[in-house]
C-alpha positions in Angstrom: 0.0 0.1 0.0 1.5 3.4 -0.5 0.5 6.1 1.5 0.6 10.1 2.0 0.8 12.2 5.1 -1.7 15.3 4.9 -3.1 17.5 7.4 -6.3 16.9 9.5 -9.8 17.4 8.1 -12.9 17.8 9.9 -14.0 14.8 8.7 -11.1 13.0 10.7 -11.9 13.8 14.2 -14.3 11.3 14.9 -11.8 8.5 13.7 -9.1 10.4 15.9 -11.1 10.3 19.3 -12.5 6.9 18.5 -9.2 5.2 17.9 -7.5 7.2 20.9 -9.8 6.3 23.4 -9.9 2.6 22.2 -6.3 2.3 22.2 -5.4 4.3 25.5 -8.5 2.3 27.5 -6.4 -0.8 28.2 -3.5 0.9 29.3 -5.6 2.8 31.9 -7.7 -0.2 33.0 -7.7 1.3 37.0 -9.6 4.1 36.1 -13.3 4.1 35.8 -15.0 4.6 32.5 -16.6 8.0 33.6 -13.5 9.5 34.9 -11.4 8.0 31.7 -13.5 8.9 29.0 -14.3 12.2 30.2 -10.6 13.5 31.2 -9.0 11.7 28.0 -11.9 13.2 25.6 -10.9 16.4 27.1 -7.1 16.1 26.7 -7.6 14.9 23.0 -10.0 18.1 22.4 -6.8 20.3 23.6 -4.5 18.5 21.9 -6.5 18.7 18.7 -7.0 22.5 19.1 -3.4 23.3 20.4 -1.5 20.8 18.4 -0.3 19.6 14.8 -2.1 16.6 13.7 -0.7 14.8 10.7 -3.0 11.9 9.1 -1.5 9.0 7.4 -3.6 8.0 4.4 -4.2 5.8 1.2 -2.9 7.7 -1.6 -5.8 6.2 -3.4 -8.3 7.2 -1.0 -7.7 9.5 1.1 -10.4 9.1 3.6 -9.0 5.8 4.4 -6.8 6.4 7.4 -3.8 4.3 8.2 -2.8 6.3 11.3 -2.3 9.8 12.6 0.0 11.5 15.1 -0.4 14.7 17.1 2.3 16.7 18.6 3.7 20.3 19.5 6.4 22.4 18.5 8.4 24.7 20.9 11.6 26.6 19.7 13.6 23.6 21.7 11.4 20.9 21.6 9.2 18.3 19.2 6.6 17.1 21.6 4.7 14.0 20.3 1.2 13.7 22.2 0.3 10.4 20.5 1.1 8.2 17.7 -1.5 5.8 16.4 -1.5 3.2 13.5 -4.5 0.8 12.7 -3.5 -2.5 14.1 -3.8 -4.2 10.4 -1.0 -1.7 9.4 1.3 -2.5 12.3 4.7 -3.9 11.4 4.8 -2.3 8.2 7.1 0.7 8.8 4.0 3.1 8.8 4.7 4.4 12.1 8.5 5.2 11.6 7.4 6.6 8.2 4.8 9.1 10.2 7.2 10.0 13.0 10.1 10.6 10.5 7.7 13.1 8.4 6.4 14.7 11.2 10.0 15.5 12.5 11.3 16.5 9.0 8.5 19.0 8.6 8.3 20.6 12.0 10.7 19.1 14.6 14.3 19.0 13.0 17.0 19.4 15.2 14.8 19.5 18.3 14.7 17.4 21.3 12.1 14.9 20.8 9.5 14.3 23.8 6.2 12.3 24.1 3.7 12.9 26.9 1.2 9.8 26.8 2.9 6.3 27.3 1.9 3.5 25.7 4.2 0.6 25.7 3.6 -0.7 22.5 5.7 2.1 20.7 8.9 1.2 22.8 11.0 0.6 19.7 10.1 4.0 17.9 10.9 5.8 21.3 14.3 4.1 21.4 15.0 4.6 17.6 14.5 8.4 18.2 15.9 8.8 21.7 12.4 10.0 22.8 12.1 11.3 26.3 9.0 10.4 28.5 7.8 13.6 29.9 4.0 12.6 31.4 4.0 16.1 33.1 4.7 18.3 30.4 1.3 18.3 28.9 -0.6 18.7 32.4 1.6 21.4 33.9 2.8 23.5 30.7 -0.6 24.6 30.3 -1.9 24.5 34.0 -3.1 21.1 35.8 -7.0 22.1 34.9 -6.6 22.2 31.2 -6.7 18.3 31.2 
C-alpha cells in the first residue's frame, strides 16, 4: 500500500477520538469508564486544538486512514502527544514513516519528547531517543486544562 501524509480534516476527528480512546483504554484499566472517557476526551480536544495533527492515508483514497500523530513544537522541543497506526498496518514501517515525516516537517534539530505513554511504541521511542515527560502536557498549560 502506498501512503501519503496530510493535514487533519474535520471529517477525521471522529476517527481520531475513537482510535485514541480505544487504544489507550487498556493501559488505563484502573480508572473508571466515566473518569477515563471524560478526562481523555478533554485531553484530546486540547491536543487537537493546540497541536499539529498529521494523518497518514491511502494514496488512492485519502479518506482511508492508516494512522495519525499529534504533537506540539516549541523553540527547543518537538513533543509527541500520541502516535496511532491501525492494528492491521502495524509492523509495516508506517509509524516510523509517520514520525519521520513529522520530524522532517516541523521538528528537525529539536529534542524529541512524548507525553502519553503506551508501551507498544517502545522501539520507536528508542530509535528516536525520545524522552518520556508525562507532566509536560498537564503542567505546561496548567493542571486544570486536562
